[in-house]
C-alpha positions in Angstrom: 47.8 -155.6 153.1 45.6 -153.1 154.9 41.6 -153.5 155.2 40.0 -150.0 153.9 36.7 -148.7 156.1 33.7 -148.4 154.5 33.8 -144.5 154.8 37.3 -145.2 152.6 36.0 -148.1 150.3 33.1 -144.8 149.0 35.4 -142.5 149.1 37.3 -144.0 146.4 33.9 -145.0 144.6 33.0 -141.3 144.5 36.6 -140.1 143.0 36.5 -143.1 140.6 33.2 -142.0 139.6 33.8 -138.0 139.5 37.1 -139.1 137.5 34.8 -140.9 135.0 32.0 -138.2 135.1 34.0 -135.6 134.1 35.8 -137.6 131.1 32.3 -138.4 129.9 30.9 -135.2 130.1 34.1 -133.9 128.2 34.3 -136.3 125.5 30.8 -136.5 124.8 29.6 -133.7 124.2 26.5 -133.8 121.4 23.1 -135.7 121.8 23.6 -138.0 119.5 26.2 -140.1 121.2 24.9 -139.3 124.6 22.0 -141.0 122.4 24.1 -144.0 121.2 25.4 -144.9 124.5 22.0 -145.2 126.5 20.4 -147.0 123.8 23.9 -149.2 124.2 23.3 -149.6 128.2 19.8 -150.7 127.3 20.4 -153.0 124.6 23.1 -154.6 126.6 21.0 -155.6 129.4 18.0 -156.5 126.6 20.2 -158.2 124.9 21.4 -160.4 127.9 17.8 -160.3 129.3 17.6 -164.1 129.7 20.7 -164.7 131.7 20.0 -161.8 133.7 16.5 -162.8 134.7 18.0 -166.5 135.6 20.2 -165.1 137.7 18.4 -162.2 139.9 15.7 -165.6 140.0 18.3 -167.8 141.3 19.8 -165.1 143.9 16.8 -163.2 144.8 13.9 -166.6 145.0 11.5 -163.8 143.7 9.3 -164.0 141.7 9.8 -166.3 137.9 12.6 -165.6 135.6 9.9 -165.5 133.1 8.6 -162.3 135.2 11.7 -161.0 135.4 12.6 -161.6 131.7 9.3 -159.6 130.6 9.9 -156.9 133.3 13.4 -156.2 131.3 12.1 -156.5 128.3 9.2 -154.0 129.4 12.0 -151.6 131.4 14.3 -151.2 128.7 12.2 -150.9 126.0 9.7 -147.8 127.9 13.0 -146.3 128.9 14.4 -145.9 125.6 11.0 -145.2 124.1 10.2 -141.8 126.9 14.2 -140.7 126.1 15.3 -140.9 123.3 15.0 -137.4 121.4 14.8 -135.9 124.6 17.4 -133.1 124.9 20.1 -133.4 128.0 23.0 -132.1 126.6 23.6 -127.9 125.8 21.0 -125.6 124.8 17.4 -127.1 126.0 15.2 -124.1 126.1 14.5 -120.6 126.5 12.0 -119.5 129.3 8.8 -117.9 128.5 8.7 -116.0 132.2 12.1 -114.6 131.9 12.7 -112.9 128.0 16.7 -113.8 127.0 17.0 -116.7 130.2 18.5 -119.6 128.2 18.3 -123.4 130.0 21.5 -124.8 129.4 21.6 -128.7 130.4 24.8 -129.8 132.6 25.6 -133.3 134.7 25.5 -132.6 137.8 28.3 -135.5 138.8 27.5 -138.8 140.6 24.2 -140.4 141.2 24.0 -142.9 144.0 21.2 -146.1 143.0 20.6 -148.7 145.1 19.5 -152.4 143.8 16.8 -153.7 145.2 16.3 -157.5 146.4 13.4 -158.0 144.2 13.5 -156.4 141.1 17.7 -155.7 141.1 18.1 -156.1 136.9 15.6 -153.5 135.8 15.6 -150.4 138.4 19.1 -150.7 137.6 19.0 -150.7 133.7 16.4 -147.3 134.5 18.4 -145.6 136.9 21.8 -146.5 135.0 20.3 -145.2 131.3 18.8 -141.6 133.2 22.2 -141.2 134.6 23.7 -141.5 131.9 21.4 -139.2 129.2 22.3 -136.5 131.9 26.1 -137.5 131.4 26.3 -138.0 135.0 28.5 -141.5 136.7 26.0 -144.3 138.3 27.3 -145.7 141.6 25.7 -148.6 142.3 25.0 -149.9 145.8 23.6 -153.9 145.7 21.4 -155.5 147.9 23.0 -156.2 151.6 21.1 -159.7 151.0 22.9 -160.8 147.9 24.9 -164.0 147.6 26.7 -163.5 144.5 28.2 -160.6 143.0 26.2 -158.6 140.4 29.0 -159.5 138.2 27.1 -160.7 134.9 25.4 -157.2 134.4 28.6 -154.9 134.7 30.9 -157.7 132.5 27.9 -157.3 129.9 27.7 -153.5 129.8 31.5 -153.4 129.5 31.9 -155.7 127.0 29.1 -154.0 125.1 30.1 -152.0 121.6 28.8 -149.0 123.3 32.5 -148.2 125.0 33.7 -148.4 121.1 31.9 -145.3 120.4 34.3 -142.3 119.3 33.3 -140.1 122.1 35.3 -137.2 120.6 
């Protein structure tokens, strides 16, 4: 099997993310669906907090597992509380200064997120929730000094019931 370059690898990720984002934009048309997906992402990370915090601590050796658990709890709940009820799909508002001009929310596409080694879980939880709230795709770049793949987090989200939500 031929090796691919870093540029080819990143281009492949971007193309897959763009395709996923377009499908999500096409199928998730209402605010309720978007909010269910965002909540499910936050809840999945919240529910797996002990496993994720232990893994993050063992990998980074920063802080303590208990501290990372409390940050996951604070971040996922605060992020959800800030975002819930906020419009991010379709018509948002009329502009006061411009009569007849309506603000419509439309996804921008793909968001690149850097996973810091100091707080890998909470940063990507918040970035992921914000990206999906606006129907954007999210590519997460792990820290360079990571020692193990960040699979438990992605597997937790992929196994989550949010993928069973009807998006039509």
